[in-house]
Backbone bond lengths (Angstrom), bond angles and torsions (degrees), N, CA, C in turn:
res aa  C-N    CA-C-N  psi(-1)  N-CA   C-N-CA  omega(-1)  CA-C   N-CA-C  phi
1 X - - - 1.466 - - 1.527 110.83 -
2 X 1.358 115.76 -47.83 1.463 120.08 179.33 1.520 111.17 -61.24
3 X 1.333 115.56 -36.40 1.455 120.49 -179.96 1.523 110.46 -65.00
4 X 1.333 116.53 -38.67 1.452 121.93 179.57 1.527 110.77 -64.79
5 X 1.345 114.93 -42.48 1.468 119.98 179.25 1.523 110.64 -61.45
6 X 1.334 116.63 -42.26 1.470 120.81 179.15 1.516 111.55 -62.66
7 X 1.327 116.15 -39.68 1.474 120.75 179.01 1.524 110.00 -63.08
8 X 1.355 115.93 -44.66 1.469 120.56 -179.72 1.523 111.21 -63.90
9 X 1.340 116.07 -40.32 1.464 119.53 178.47 1.512 111.98 -64.20
10 X 1.314 116.72 -42.09 1.462 120.75 -179.68 1.517 110.85 -64.82
11 X 1.365 115.15 -37.34 1.467 118.86 177.84 1.522 111.08 -65.78
12 X 1.350 117.36 -41.09 1.456 120.64 -179.07 1.518 111.43 -65.60
13 X 1.337 116.45 -38.17 1.462 119.90 177.48 1.519 110.43 -63.72
14 X 1.343 116.20 -40.05 1.456 119.89 179.24 1.506 112.32 -65.74
15 X 1.350 116.14 -38.64 1.464 120.00 -178.70 1.520 112.22 -70.88
16 X 1.350 116.52 -34.53 1.461 119.73 -174.76 1.526 111.60 -116.69
17 X 1.313 116.85 37.71 1.456 120.33 178.82 1.531 110.09 -63.25
18 X 1.308 115.83 134.80 1.462 120.08 179.70 1.520 110.73 -66.91
19 X 1.315 115.02 149.50 1.466 120.11 170.31 1.524 108.22 -156.33
20 X 1.316 115.84 160.91 1.463 121.67 179.86 1.521 109.86 -102.69
21 X 1.340 116.19 141.62 1.464 120.31 -178.20 1.525 110.45 -151.97
22 X 1.338 114.93 153.71 1.457 121.43 173.96 1.531 109.80 -90.24
23 X 1.320 118.30 138.75 1.470 120.12 173.57 1.524 109.96 -75.90
24 X 1.326 116.77 153.95 1.462 120.15 176.04 1.523 111.80 -105.22
25 X 1.354 115.83 1.15 1.457 121.05 178.22 1.526 109.28 -142.15
26 X 1.323 115.34 158.46 1.465 120.07 175.66 1.527 109.21 -90.10
27 X 1.310 115.81 67.84 1.461 121.09 -175.61 1.537 111.46 -79.41
28 X 1.317 114.98 154.61 1.460 120.34 172.74 1.528 108.90 -73.39
29 X 1.337 116.14 142.56 1.468 121.95 -179.61 1.522 108.32 -109.95
30 X 1.319 116.29 109.70 1.464 122.39 -171.54 1.525 113.03 -94.01
31 X 1.338 114.81 153.62 1.463 120.72 177.68 1.527 111.97 -70.43
32 X 1.347 116.35 -27.60 1.460 119.79 -174.02 1.527 111.13 -135.42
33 X 1.311 115.57 165.97 1.461 121.01 -177.83 1.525 112.35 -68.65
34 X 1.326 117.54 -24.13 1.459 120.42 -179.64 1.532 112.44 -78.82
35 X 1.330 116.25 -7.28 1.468 122.07 178.01 1.530 112.02 59.40
36 X 1.322 116.31 41.69 1.459 120.25 -179.99 1.525 112.46 -100.95
37 X 1.350 117.46 -10.47 1.465 119.43 -178.51 1.525 109.71 -145.38
38 X 1.336 115.26 136.76 1.457 121.59 176.79 1.522 107.40 -138.13
39 X 1.328 116.41 89.11 1.464 121.49 -178.97 1.530 110.22 -59.76
40 X 1.333 116.34 129.05 1.473 124.32 179.92 1.528 113.25 69.56
41 X 1.348 116.72 12.60 1.482 121.16 177.18 1.528 111.65 50.57
42 X 1.312 116.51 52.14 1.465 122.26 -175.76 1.532 111.20 -69.72
43 X 1.333 115.81 131.35 1.461 122.63 173.23 1.525 108.72 -118.26
44 X 1.314 117.34 141.63 1.463 120.60 177.04 1.527 110.27 -67.34
45 X 1.305 115.97 144.11 1.459 123.30 177.15 1.522 108.34 -102.30
46 X 1.328 117.29 117.83 1.465 121.29 -175.95 1.524 113.04 -65.54
47 X 1.331 116.92 -13.73 1.465 120.46 -179.97 1.530 113.02 -93.05
48 X 1.332 117.46 1.29 1.462 121.03 -176.60 1.524 111.99 -119.14
49 X 1.326 114.98 149.25 1.458 120.56 173.63 1.520 109.51 -87.28
50 X 1.333 116.14 147.42 1.462 121.69 175.85 1.530 108.61 -127.77
51 X 1.305 115.58 144.77 1.453 120.31 176.41 1.527 109.20 -81.91
52 X 1.328 115.58 121.93 1.462 121.92 177.90 1.525 107.81 -92.97
53 X 1.327 116.08 118.30 1.460 121.05 -177.64 1.520 112.37 -83.92
54 X 1.340 115.25 -41.68 1.467 118.95 178.54 1.519 110.30 -166.68
55 X 1.323 115.56 166.75 1.460 122.95 175.56 1.527 107.71 -116.87
56 X 1.330 115.80 139.43 1.463 118.39 -178.77 1.526 109.96 -157.08
57 X 1.334 115.56 119.59 1.462 122.27 176.07 1.524 112.96 51.10
58 X 1.335 115.35 50.98 1.460 120.33 176.28 1.510 114.74 75.69
59 X 1.341 116.82 16.80 1.456 120.30 179.45 1.523 110.63 -131.85
60 X 1.332 115.03 157.40 1.458 122.60 174.81 1.522 108.52 -111.40
61 X 1.316 116.80 136.10 1.452 121.82 169.31 1.521 106.36 -98.35
62 X 1.322 116.65 119.12 1.464 120.72 -174.54 1.522 110.62 -125.55
63 X 1.334 115.32 169.12 1.459 121.64 174.62 1.525 108.50 -106.30
64 X 1.328 116.58 124.76 1.457 122.38 174.21 1.526 106.93 -109.37
65 X 1.316 115.99 100.78 1.464 121.17 -175.35 1.528 111.27 -60.52
66 X 1.325 115.42 138.71 1.459 120.95 176.57 1.511 114.90 87.29
67 X 1.328 117.72 -4.01 1.462 121.22 179.58 1.524 110.41 -106.74
68 X 1.319 114.89 155.36 1.463 121.32 175.23 1.523 109.42 -125.88
69 X 1.335 119.30 117.77 1.465 125.73 -4.41 1.528 110.73 -72.33
70 X 1.311 116.19 153.82 1.461 120.63 -178.32 1.528 112.26 -81.91
71 X 1.348 116.56 -26.73 1.460 119.74 178.22 1.529 109.18 -83.78
72 X 1.342 116.28 122.31 1.457 121.42 -175.38 1.531 110.68 -130.38
73 X 1.334 114.97 154.19 1.465 121.78 178.39 1.522 110.10 -105.84
74 X 1.329 115.62 132.35 1.466 121.51 175.62 1.528 108.29 -136.58
75 X 1.328 116.48 158.10 1.459 120.44 176.63 1.524 109.96 -64.53
76 X 1.322 116.99 142.96 1.463 121.22 -178.41 1.524 112.24 -61.21
77 X 1.336 116.64 -28.85 1.470 120.41 -179.09 1.526 112.52 -67.75
78 X 1.331 116.58 -9.45 1.465 120.19 178.99 1.523 112.60 -76.79
79 X 1.334 117.35 -10.45 1.455 121.17 -177.25 1.523 111.40 -120.05
80 X 1.333 114.76 150.06 1.455 120.22 173.28 1.525 109.26 -64.28
81 X 1.314 115.41 149.42 1.465 119.47 -175.36 1.522 112.64 -71.27
82 X 1.326 117.04 -27.06 1.467 120.96 -179.37 1.524 109.98 -103.22
83 X 1.306 115.46 157.93 1.454 120.15 176.56 1.525 108.63 -67.55
84 X 1.344 115.37 125.92 1.464 119.80 -175.71 1.518 110.44 -90.99
85 X 1.319 116.15 124.68 1.459 120.47 177.15 1.523 110.79 -102.90
86 X 1.319 116.55 -24.70 1.451 120.83 178.74 1.521 108.99 -129.85
87 X 1.334 116.67 156.15 1.452 120.36 177.24 1.520 108.53 -71.76
88 X 1.327 120.16 126.07 1.459 121.97 177.51 1.522 110.84 -56.28
89 X 1.334 116.88 148.01 1.456 121.26 -175.86 1.522 113.45 -63.82
90 X 1.317 117.15 -22.48 1.460 119.44 -176.86 1.520 113.27 -77.93
91 X 1.340 116.81 -8.45 1.457 120.08 -176.52 1.522 110.46 -82.76
92 X 1.324 116.70 138.90 1.452 122.94 179.06 1.525 108.30 -84.66
93 X 1.322 115.59 139.27 1.454 120.92 -177.83 1.523 109.30 -117.78
94 X 1.330 116.65 135.73 1.448 120.20 175.79 1.521 109.96 -110.13
95 X 1.346 115.61 143.73 1.448 118.29 168.63 1.523 106.80 -116.02
96 X 1.310 117.23 -174.46 1.461 119.39 -173.38 1.526 112.66 -76.47
97 X 1.317 119.23 -14.30 1.459 120.83 -174.76 1.517 113.14 -102.38
98 X 1.300 117.88 -45.49 1.455 119.16 -179.94 1.513 111.19 -154.41
99 X 1.322 114.72 160.20 1.466 121.59 -177.37 1.518 109.05 -80.65
100 X 1.318 117.34 130.51 1.463 121.36 179.89 1.519 109.98 -122.29
101 X 1.322 115.97 146.10 1.451 121.11 176.78 1.521 108.03 -116.63
102 X 1.310 116.89 128.85 1.459 121.15 -177.49 1.524 110.30 -111.74
103 X 1.329 116.84 106.62 1.460 122.80 171.35 1.533 112.88 44.41
104 X 1.341 116.82 62.90 1.458 119.19 -176.84 1.522 112.51 -71.35
105 X 1.341 118.20 -35.04 1.465 123.05 178.73 1.535 111.70 52.52
106 X 1.327 115.25 43.44 1.452 120.32 -179.92 1.519 110.56 -109.85
107 X 1.325 116.54 155.89 1.446 121.64 172.27 1.519 108.92 -86.33
108 X 1.355 115.56 154.53 1.451 120.17 176.65 1.526 108.86 -63.13
109 X 1.318 115.42 141.54 1.458 121.30 179.36 1.529 110.81 -49.16
110 X 1.328 116.89 133.68 1.468 121.56 -173.55 1.520 113.22 -72.92
111 X 1.310 117.37 -30.78 1.460 121.36 -179.71 1.520 109.00 -132.18
112 X 1.329 115.74 130.81 1.455 120.48 -177.14 1.522 110.91 -136.90
113 X 1.316 115.19 155.90 1.453 121.31 176.39 1.520 108.06 -118.14
114 X 1.326 116.40 120.10 1.463 121.43 177.34 1.523 108.38 -94.82
115 X 1.321 116.77 115.78 1.464 122.28 -179.28 1.524 109.19 -101.32
116 X 1.335 115.71 118.94 1.463 122.20 179.54 1.520 108.96 -113.84
117 X 1.314 116.93 136.84 1.460 121.34 -178.47 1.520 111.49 -105.14
118 X 1.348 115.49 146.73 1.464 120.95 167.35 1.520 104.67 -95.67
119 X 1.329 115.77 104.36 1.461 122.30 -165.95 1.531 112.91 -60.26
120 X 1.322 117.78 -35.35 1.465 120.36 -179.68 1.521 111.21 -59.88
121 X 1.333 116.24 -44.86 1.468 120.49 179.93 1.519 111.24 -69.95
122 X 1.342 116.32 -37.43 1.465 119.77 178.00 1.524 110.30 -59.15
123 X 1.332 116.37 -45.24 1.459 119.89 -178.07 1.527 112.15 -71.46
124 X 1.329 116.36 -29.09 1.465 119.34 177.10 1.529 110.42 -63.05
125 X 1.336 116.10 -32.66 1.466 120.70 -178.27 1.535 112.86 -103.06
126 X 1.354 117.47 -2.94 1.468 121.82 178.69 1.530 109.62 -137.93
127 X 1.323 117.34 56.07 1.465 121.53 -172.83 1.524 113.12 -65.13
128 X 1.338 116.53 -18.15 1.460 120.55 -178.57 1.525 112.77 -80.85
129 X 1.338 117.62 -13.32 1.461 121.27 -176.90 1.533 111.06 -66.58
130 X 1.325 115.53 144.23 1.456 121.84 -177.75 1.524 111.44 -57.43
131 X 1.336 116.79 -40.94 1.462 120.07 -177.03 1.519 113.27 -74.11
132 X 1.345 116.27 -4.93 1.466 120.57 -179.84 1.525 112.74 -107.51
133 X 1.308 117.05 -7.93 1.460 120.51 -178.11 1.528 110.86 -81.62
134 X 1.316 115.46 140.45 1.463 121.29 179.99 1.523 110.58 -93.86
135 X 1.326 115.61 151.90 1.455 121.11 173.57 1.526 108.50 -118.47
136 X 1.323 116.35 151.15 1.460 119.82 -179.57 1.517 111.88 -68.82
137 X 1.334 115.77 -34.88 1.470 120.41 -179.77 1.513 108.18 -116.14
138 X 1.337 118.95 110.48 1.461 121.38 -179.22 1.520 111.67 -72.33
139 X 1.308 116.75 133.29 1.463 121.90 177.26 1.520 109.02 -107.50
140 X 1.332 115.68 130.72 1.461 119.31 177.03 1.512 112.15 77.39
141 X 1.293 114.67 -178.78 1.458 122.21 -177.94 1.529 111.06 -77.10
142 X 1.331 115.68 136.82 1.461 120.26 178.22 1.519 109.96 -66.05
143 X 1.330 115.88 138.82 1.462 120.46 -177.64 1.529 112.78 -86.84
144 X 1.352 117.15 -12.13 1.465 121.19 -179.81 1.535 112.21 52.84
145 X 1.322 115.99 43.90 1.460 119.48 -179.94 1.525 111.98 -60.35
146 X 1.333 116.63 -26.04 1.451 120.27 -176.25 1.510 114.96 -77.47
147 X 1.325 117.23 0.23 1.464 120.26 -177.36 1.526 113.38 -111.10
148 X 1.313 117.17 -0.05 1.468 119.56 178.08 1.524 109.92 -151.64
149 X 1.319 115.92 164.65 1.464 121.23 177.81 1.524 109.79 -72.67
150 X 1.322 116.34 143.75 1.462 120.69 -177.58 1.533 109.89 -121.20
151 X 1.312 115.03 163.12 1.466 120.99 -175.62 1.522 111.79 -81.29
152 X 1.316 115.35 125.22 1.460 121.63 167.40 1.521 108.14 -95.11
153 X 1.336 117.28 -57.34 1.458 119.25 178.79 1.508 112.67 -174.30
154 X 1.326 115.00 166.55 1.458 123.49 175.00 1.521 105.98 -120.63
155 X 1.345 116.52 110.99 1.462 120.96 -167.56 1.524 112.01 -112.76
156 X 1.338 117.45 113.60 1.470 120.21 172.67 1.526 110.33 -57.83
157 X 1.310 115.68 141.30 1.461 121.30 -178.97 1.527 110.68 -106.10
158 X 1.335 118.76 154.66 1.464 126.99 -0.48 1.520 112.17 -68.38
159 X 1.343 116.70 169.81 1.456 122.26 -171.11 1.523 113.39 -62.20
160 X 1.345 118.16 -23.38 1.468 119.47 179.71 1.528 112.19 -84.33
161 X 1.316 117.34 6.28 1.464 122.03 176.81 1.527 107.99 -84.70
162 X 1.328 116.15 82.40 1.462 121.50 -172.42 1.534 111.19 -137.30
163 X 1.344 114.80 162.38 1.475 123.60 175.01 1.528 112.60 51.21
164 X 1.309 117.70 54.37 1.467 121.47 -179.52 1.528 110.45 -79.64
165 X 1.331 116.42 115.32 1.460 121.18 178.49 1.512 114.05 71.99
166 X 1.320 117.71 18.27 1.467 121.49 -178.78 1.525 109.02 -95.31
167 X 1.317 116.03 135.86 1.465 120.10 -177.61 1.523 111.54 -66.80
168 X 1.321 115.05 156.73 1.466 120.85 179.49 1.526 110.76 -58.38
169 X 1.331 117.31 -40.48 1.466 120.44 -179.05 1.526 111.43 -61.94
170 X 1.339 116.13 -42.84 1.459 119.41 -179.84 1.530 111.70 -70.85
171 X 1.330 116.34 -32.80 1.473 119.52 176.16 1.519 109.69 -63.58
172 X 1.322 116.87 -45.73 1.461 120.53 -179.81 1.532 110.99 -65.41
173 X 1.330 116.42 -40.48 1.469 120.51 177.31 1.516 110.60 -60.04
174 X 1.326 116.03 -42.83 1.459 120.40 179.67 1.521 111.63 -66.69
175 X 1.318 116.75 -45.16 1.459 120.52 -178.10 1.527 111.89 -64.90
176 X 1.328 116.59 -28.27 1.464 120.30 177.06 1.532 111.59 -86.30
177 X 1.343 116.15 6.80 1.472 123.68 177.07 1.526 113.54 59.70
178 X 1.338 115.18 30.62 1.464 119.89 174.14 1.528 108.18 -94.76
179 X 1.317 115.32 58.83 1.458 121.48 -169.87 1.522 112.88 -65.91
180 X 1.319 117.15 -26.39 1.464 119.88 178.88 1.520 111.66 -66.08
181 X 1.334 117.22 -20.36 1.465 121.27 -178.75 1.531 113.02 -89.57
182 X 1.322 117.17 -7.08 1.465 119.77 178.48 1.525 110.20 -70.72
183 X 1.337 117.78 147.27 1.469 120.47 179.33 1.522 112.13 -58.57
184 X 1.331 115.69 150.86 1.457 121.31 178.37 1.525 110.33 -63.98
185 X 1.336 116.14 155.30 1.468 120.58 -175.22 1.525 113.22 -95.06
186 X 1.318 117.76 -8.74 1.462 120.06 -178.81 1.516 112.61 69.95
187 X 1.341 117.42 34.74 1.469 121.21 -179.18 1.525 110.75 -72.93
188 X 1.325 116.07 146.03 1.457 121.11 176.89 1.525 109.68 -71.25
189 X 1.332 116.35 159.93 1.469 120.37 -179.64 1.521 111.12 -62.87
190 X 1.332 117.32 -33.98 1.459 121.15 179.70 1.522 111.57 -66.65
191 X 1.332 116.18 -44.39 1.465 120.17 178.99 1.524 110.26 -65.08
192 X 1.326 117.80 -42.08 1.469 121.07 178.40 1.520 110.92 -60.05
193 X 1.330 116.62 -43.24 1.459 121.10 -178.64 1.526 111.07 -62.47
194 X 1.336 116.72 -43.84 1.466 120.74 -179.51 1.528 110.98 -69.05
195 X 1.334 116.64 -37.11 1.465 119.83 178.02 1.533 110.54 -63.84
196 X 1.313 116.58 -36.23 1.462 120.51 179.51 1.520 111.20 -58.37
197 X 1.333 116.76 -32.63 1.462 121.48 -177.88 1.519 114.17 -81.28
198 X 1.344 117.44 -22.35 1.469 118.75 -174.46 1.528 113.87 -125.19
199 X 1.327 117.21 0.94 1.470 119.97 -177.86 1.522 110.02 -134.97
200 X 1.342 117.68 81.88 1.466 119.52 -179.34 1.519 113.43 -59.13
201 X 1.333 117.17 -24.58 1.460 121.24 178.67 1.515 113.55 -64.18
202 X 1.332 116.67 -7.53 1.464 121.31 176.26 1.531 109.98 -54.38
203 X 1.343 115.63 -33.79 1.462 120.04 -179.20 1.514 113.02 -65.16
204 X 1.331 116.76 -21.53 1.463 121.69 177.78 1.521 111.66 -107.46
205 X 1.345 116.65 14.95 1.464 122.80 -178.62 1.526 112.63 62.82
206 X 1.346 115.64 30.36 1.459 120.27 176.63 1.525 111.04 -59.80
207 X 1.334 117.07 -33.60 1.470 119.98 -178.29 1.527 111.40 -62.29
208 X 1.343 117.37 -33.14 1.465 120.18 176.81 1.526 110.39 -69.18
209 X 1.327 115.32 -47.44 1.465 119.89 178.65 1.519 110.92 -56.62
210 X 1.336 117.35 -47.75 1.459 121.25 -177.35 1.529 111.54 -63.64
211 X 1.313 116.87 -37.54 1.472 119.40 179.81 1.524 111.12 -68.46
212 X 1.328 117.31 -50.31 1.459 119.46 -174.86 1.529 111.83 -66.99
213 X 1.341 116.85 -40.03 1.456 119.07 -178.16 1.525 112.52 -78.25
214 X 1.314 117.92 -42.71 1.459 121.29 -172.75 1.537 113.55 -114.34
215 X 1.327 116.40 -46.11 1.465 120.24 -173.52 1.515 114.44 -61.29
216 X 1.335 117.28 -31.23 1.464 120.40 -179.55 1.532 111.89 -64.77
217 X 1.332 117.27 -16.19 1.466 121.14 179.33 1.529 111.91 -100.79
218 X 1.327 117.03 5.18 1.460 121.63 -174.69 1.526 112.44 -77.75
219 X 1.338 116.52 -29.68 1.462 120.05 179.73 1.510 113.72 100.77
220 X 1.331 117.91 18.25 1.468 122.40 179.37 1.526 108.25 -150.79
221 X 1.345 116.13 172.05 1.459 118.29 178.03 1.523 110.34 -78.17
222 X 1.327 116.25 174.63 1.465 121.16 -174.06 1.518 112.37 -62.56
223 X 1.334 117.44 -38.38 1.469 120.06 179.07 1.520 111.60 -63.57
224 X 1.319 116.93 -44.00 1.465 120.90 -179.66 1.530 110.64 -68.60
225 X 1.318 115.59 -40.03 1.465 120.56 179.23 1.522 110.65 -59.00
226 X 1.321 116.08 -48.70 1.463 118.90 -177.98 1.533 112.40 -76.44
227 X 1.308 117.65 -29.16 1.469 119.79 174.82 1.524 109.89 -61.56
228 X 1.322 116.94 -42.91 1.473 121.36 178.00 1.527 110.65 -64.83
229 X 1.327 116.74 -45.02 1.462 120.83 -178.90 1.527 111.25 -63.37
230 X 1.327 116.30 -42.36 1.474 121.21 178.90 1.519 110.72 -60.90
231 X 1.323 116.59 -44.00 1.462 121.18 179.80 1.527 111.46 -59.50
232 X 1.323 116.85 -42.28 1.462 120.98 -179.35 1.524 111.41 -65.17
233 X 1.333 116.57 -43.21 1.465 120.46 179.46 1.532 110.37 -64.92
234 X 1.324 117.33 -41.20 1.468 121.01 179.46 1.527 111.16 -63.91
235 X 1.344 116.64 -37.09 1.468 119.68 177.96 1.535 110.72 -65.41
236 X 1.333 116.73 -36.47 1.467 120.84 177.61 1.525 110.64 -65.72
237 X 1.319 116.64 -51.63 1.463 120.69 -172.95 1.520 113.66 -70.92
238 X 1.325 117.89 -20.95 1.467 120.50 177.94 1.521 112.06 -93.35
239 X 1.329 116.39 1.74 1.461 121.24 -178.00 1.530 111.36 -98.29
240 X 1.334 116.48 -178.20 1.464 122.30 175.14 1.531 110.95 -61.04
241 X 1.338 117.26 -27.05 1.462 121.11 177.46 1.525 109.89 -64.43
242 X 1.327 116.18 -47.09 1.463 120.41 178.30 1.523 111.76 -60.05
243 X 1.318 116.18 -42.66 1.469 121.04 178.35 1.526 110.66 -63.78
244 X 1.336 116.72 -41.78 1.462 122.15 -179.46 1.530 111.08 -60.12
245 X 1.324 116.99 -45.78 1.467 119.80 -178.92 1.519 111.26 -67.97
246 X 1.306 117.11 -38.04 1.463 120.83 179.56 1.526 110.74 -65.23
247 X 1.332 117.23 -46.74 1.463 121.71 -176.22 1.524 112.77 -71.24
248 X 1.323 117.61 -26.05 1.461 120.87 -176.05 1.523 113.84 -99.59
249 X 1.327 116.93 12.42 1.460 120.26 175.66 1.526 109.45 -58.98
250 X 1.310 115.53 130.44 1.457 120.12 -178.41 1.516 113.26 90.02
251 X 1.335 117.39 5.72 1.460 121.99 -178.96 1.526 110.49 -122.63
252 X 1.312 115.28 165.46 1.455 121.54 174.97 1.527 108.81 -92.97
253 X 1.327 117.26 130.41 1.462 121.35 -179.85 1.523 109.27 -126.32
254 X 1.322 116.30 160.95 1.460 121.29 -177.17 1.521 111.61 -111.86
255 X 1.315 114.96 160.64 1.460 121.28 175.40 1.526 109.97 -58.79
256 X 1.333 116.76 -40.75 1.460 120.52 -179.00 1.523 111.01 -61.24
257 X 1.336 117.76 -42.31 1.461 120.99 178.04 1.529 111.23 -61.16
258 X 1.328 115.36 -43.89 1.461 120.02 -179.06 1.526 110.44 -63.80
259 X 1.334 116.89 -44.94 1.461 120.24 -178.32 1.521 112.22 -67.02
260 X 1.321 117.33 -37.83 1.471 120.45 176.40 1.528 110.12 -62.47
261 X 1.324 116.13 -40.54 1.466 120.70 179.19 1.523 110.95 -64.88
262 X 1.336 117.00 -38.60 1.465 120.29 176.32 1.529 110.71 -64.42
263 X 1.322 117.24 -40.48 1.472 120.56 177.79 1.521 110.80 -60.84
264 X 1.320 116.99 -41.82 1.466 121.42 -179.46 1.526 111.47 -68.04
265 X 1.316 115.56 -30.56 1.469 119.77 -177.08 1.520 113.39 -87.46
266 X 1.341 117.19 -38.21 1.461 120.36 -169.47 1.524 114.41 -126.75
267 X 1.344 116.60 10.70 1.461 119.60 176.06 1.513 112.68 103.55
268 X 1.334 115.43 151.58 1.462 120.74 -178.91 1.532 111.21 -57.84
269 X 1.308 115.04 136.15 1.460 121.22 179.89 1.512 113.43 95.57
270 X 1.347 116.67 -15.89 1.472 119.45 -178.73 1.523 111.00 -61.28
271 X 1.332 115.93 -38.51 1.467 120.55 -177.28 1.508 113.93 -63.24
272 X 1.340 117.45 -25.15 1.460 120.60 -179.07 1.528 111.68 -71.55
273 X 1.313 116.46 -10.73 1.476 120.98 179.22 1.519 111.88 -99.23
274 X 1.339 116.88 13.18 1.460 121.72 -174.41 1.527 111.02 -116.76
275 X 1.339 116.15 133.31 1.470 122.68 174.25 1.526 109.66 -112.77
276 X 1.319 116.14 145.16 1.462 121.64 167.38 1.521 107.80 -95.98
277 X 1.315 116.88 137.32 1.456 121.89 174.08 1.525 107.72 -115.53
278 X 1.324 117.04 129.39 1.457 121.19 -174.29 1.519 111.63 -130.28
279 X 1.345 115.33 155.24 1.460 122.16 174.94 1.521 108.45 -149.16
280 X 1.317 115.60 127.65 1.466 121.78 179.50 1.528 112.09 54.22
281 X 1.329 115.66 37.35 1.455 120.37 177.80 1.512 114.76 82.91
282 X 1.325 117.53 -3.17 1.464 122.50 -179.49 1.526 110.65 -100.55
283 X 1.320 116.35 139.72 1.465 120.03 171.58 1.523 106.99 -76.95
284 X 1.316 116.45 118.29 1.467 121.18 -176.35 1.523 112.96 -102.76
285 X 1.349 116.47 -34.02 1.465 118.76 -176.12 1.527 111.49 -150.42
286 X 1.320 114.19 160.89 1.463 123.24 166.04 1.513 107.14 -115.74
287 X 1.327 117.20 133.10 1.459 121.65 174.80 1.520 108.51 -112.81
288 X 1.327 115.54 121.40 1.460 121.76 -179.47 1.521 109.18 -108.90
289 X 1.326 116.72 123.51 1.463 122.03 -179.59 1.529 108.93 -94.73
290 X 1.336 115.26 115.34 1.462 121.82 -170.31 1.519 112.57 -117.09
291 X 1.338 114.09 153.30 1.457 120.96 168.29 1.520 108.48 -93.62
292 X 1.325 117.67 -152.12 1.467 120.99 -178.95 1.521 109.69 -142.72
293 X 1.332 115.65 -177.88 1.458 120.48 175.47 1.515 114.64 93.31
294 X 1.325 117.91 11.39 1.459 120.55 -179.20 1.521 109.70 -157.62
295 X 1.338 115.79 158.41 1.460 121.40 173.14 1.524 111.05 -96.57
296 X 1.330 116.71 -6.92 1.458 122.30 -176.43 1.515 110.22 -89.60
297 X 1.334 116.68 124.09 1.459 120.95 -175.95 1.524 111.95 -62.66
298 X 1.323 117.60 -38.18 1.458 120.46 178.86 1.523 111.84 -59.82
299 X 1.323 116.43 -42.72 1.465 121.39 178.72 1.520 111.10 -66.27
300 X 1.323 116.30 -41.44 1.462 120.98 -179.87 1.529 111.20 -65.02
301 X 1.331 117.13 -38.38 1.464 120.72 178.10 1.527 111.21 -65.40
302 X 1.317 116.84 -40.41 1.469 119.90 179.15 1.527 111.53 -63.84
303 X 1.345 116.41 -29.10 1.465 120.87 179.68 1.528 112.54 -86.75
304 X 1.333 116.60 -8.61 1.456 120.39 -179.63 1.519 111.79 -80.97
305 X 1.316 116.30 171.57 1.462 120.16 -178.56 1.530 110.80 -88.03
306 X 1.332 116.20 146.40 1.452 121.50 175.17 1.529 108.69 -73.57
307 X 1.332 115.53 139.77 1.463 119.68 -174.79 1.529 111.07 -134.86
308 X 1.318 114.33 158.38 1.456 121.27 171.52 1.530 108.36 -95.10
309 X 1.320 114.81 157.28 1.460 119.70 178.10 1.518 109.33 -126.44
310 X 1.315 116.33 122.86 1.467 120.00 178.26 1.527 110.82 -66.30
311 X 1.319 115.67 -37.90 1.463 119.86 179.24 1.527 109.08 -82.54
312 X 1.327 117.34 124.82 1.468 122.47 -178.02 1.525 112.63 -104.83
313 X 1.320 117.19 -19.16 1.463 121.19 -179.29 1.524 108.80 -164.29
314 X 1.321 115.47 159.73 1.458 119.29 178.94 1.513 111.11 -172.74
315 X 1.316 115.19 173.13 1.466 122.51 -177.32 1.513 109.60 -97.75
316 X 1.338 116.86 132.93 1.460 121.69 176.38 1.532 107.50 -89.36
317 X 1.297 115.76 99.18 1.458 122.01 -173.12 1.526 112.26 -63.91
318 X 1.332 114.86 145.33 1.464 120.56 172.94 1.535 109.35 -84.01
319 X 1.314 115.60 164.98 1.459 120.02 178.00 1.528 109.84 -66.46
320 X 1.324 115.95 148.16 1.466 120.88 179.32 1.509 111.61 103.05
321 X 1.327 115.97 158.13 1.464 121.28 -176.29 1.523 110.09 -94.64
């Protein structure tokens, strides 16, 4: 009898031998197999190894060091099938100074949403923001953010496609809006200069937030991501759309007017890919649904999906509170 028990124990150890592995997804790590509780909202870090204790019914029981409880359940598909000894080349690595991408070999996201802000309305509803505060003595050349659309972000779709290869610490830092503490992006001086002209949120480190949450899923490094976004915003502001928003500041405009203007600027059907976003009667943003495979905004709009817009009309706020 004792011999039989020893045989069974040895077999169980062989079946559930511990090993270390890297996850291939940023999966949630649950306290239980039913996935009803995740204390501290733990997400797997693709740059770290985890000890796999056992596999059971399509799930892995792993150890997440520093968490209580430390033993967590995740779907088996969250891990590579083989024991990982080295970090796969497709994984993004962060150091303490700046974010680096190592040989991602990815294609650009097939569907993206370009979010453009009307800065006057944003500041009317966010007067506490650094980029909205006035100074008695102006330093440097005025950016005239209130006369053209500015960059909020370029978001790979679907909307839950976020934080690709970003460490748990940086995700938590971002979610707590401590954007100044996020690692530098290693942007070129040219990209920084252009962003200064079209992204007032730079003063609040919005560019870091947008990169870590959305840009890491775009399929390119930070310089390429922002170079593409800058080009799209410049095409908007130099078009009939840019002229329309500038001339109608202080007036009420309709979704139909905006969409007709997009059709005139970027081809028939372009307007059907545009949403108005409003708050308290003010037009706050334009959302453009884009495809991929081109640098031309008109082509990207034609490849994007047609959308409905809840906001049908709104006021284009002037600068000032």
